[in-house]
C-alpha positions in Angstrom: 114.9 97.8 67.1 112.8 94.7 67.9 113.0 93.0 71.3 112.1 89.5 72.4 109.5 90.0 75.1 111.1 87.2 77.1 114.7 88.5 77.1 114.5 90.2 80.5 112.9 87.1 82.2 109.4 85.8 82.8 107.4 83.8 85.2 104.3 81.6 85.3 101.0 82.6 87.0 98.9 79.9 88.5 95.4 79.8 87.1 93.9 79.5 90.6 95.0 83.1 91.3 93.5 84.4 88.1 90.2 82.7 89.0 90.1 83.7 92.7 87.3 86.3 92.8 88.4 87.5 96.3 91.3 89.3 94.5 91.1 92.5 92.6 92.5 93.0 89.1 95.3 95.1 90.6 96.1 92.3 93.1 96.4 89.9 90.2 98.7 92.4 88.4 100.9 92.7 91.4 101.1 88.9 91.7 101.9 88.7 88.0 104.7 91.2 88.4 106.2 89.2 91.3 106.0 86.0 89.1 108.0 87.8 86.4 110.9 88.2 88.9 110.7 84.8 90.5 112.5 82.7 87.9 110.8 79.6 89.4 111.9 80.5 93.0 109.6 81.2 95.8 111.4 84.3 97.3 112.2 87.5 95.5 113.4 91.0 96.5 112.2 93.9 94.3 112.4 97.3 96.1 109.1 99.0 96.7 110.3 102.0 94.7 110.9 99.8 91.7 107.5 98.0 92.1 105.6 101.3 92.3 107.5 102.8 89.3 107.2 99.7 87.1 103.5 99.3 87.9 102.8 103.0 87.7 101.0 102.7 91.0 100.7 104.9 94.1 101.9 103.5 97.5 98.4 103.6 98.9 96.9 101.7 95.9 99.7 99.2 96.0 99.3 98.5 99.8 95.6 98.0 99.5 95.9 95.4 96.7 99.0 93.8 98.0 97.3 93.3 101.3 94.6 91.2 99.5 97.3 88.8 98.3 98.7 88.5 101.9 95.2 88.1 103.4 94.4 85.3 100.9 97.7 83.5 101.6 99.3 83.9 98.2 102.3 86.0 99.3 104.1 86.4 102.6 106.3 89.3 103.6 109.3 89.3 105.9 111.5 92.2 106.6 115.2 91.8 107.2 117.5 94.5 108.5 120.4 95.5 106.3 123.9 96.4 107.6 123.3 100.1 106.6 120.3 100.3 108.9 117.7 100.0 106.1 115.1 97.3 105.7 115.0 94.7 102.9 111.6 93.2 102.0 111.5 89.5 101.3 108.4 88.4 99.4 107.6 84.7 99.2 105.1 83.3 96.8 103.3 80.5 98.6 102.8 77.2 96.8 100.1 75.9 99.1 97.1 78.0 100.5 94.0 77.3 102.6 90.6 78.3 101.3 
């Protein structure tokens, strides 16, 4: 069976991120993953388990390369407590950054 590659959603990746040599290829892959969930909105909520499974990445590798995105100002992370006592991560893709 054939599938349309856009049927589950898609996102746009700013060229500035792809050209930023401070970022690793894995940081760019993580950012692209977040863009695919954003639907044009700045905040998104994938669980870390889903991110790691979908990207086939260990938690240590993910944290290292995600930290580059935060350090460079492309993504911010806030944690929100859930009613069940767990924590929900809120990732925000920043539209303006400082170099």
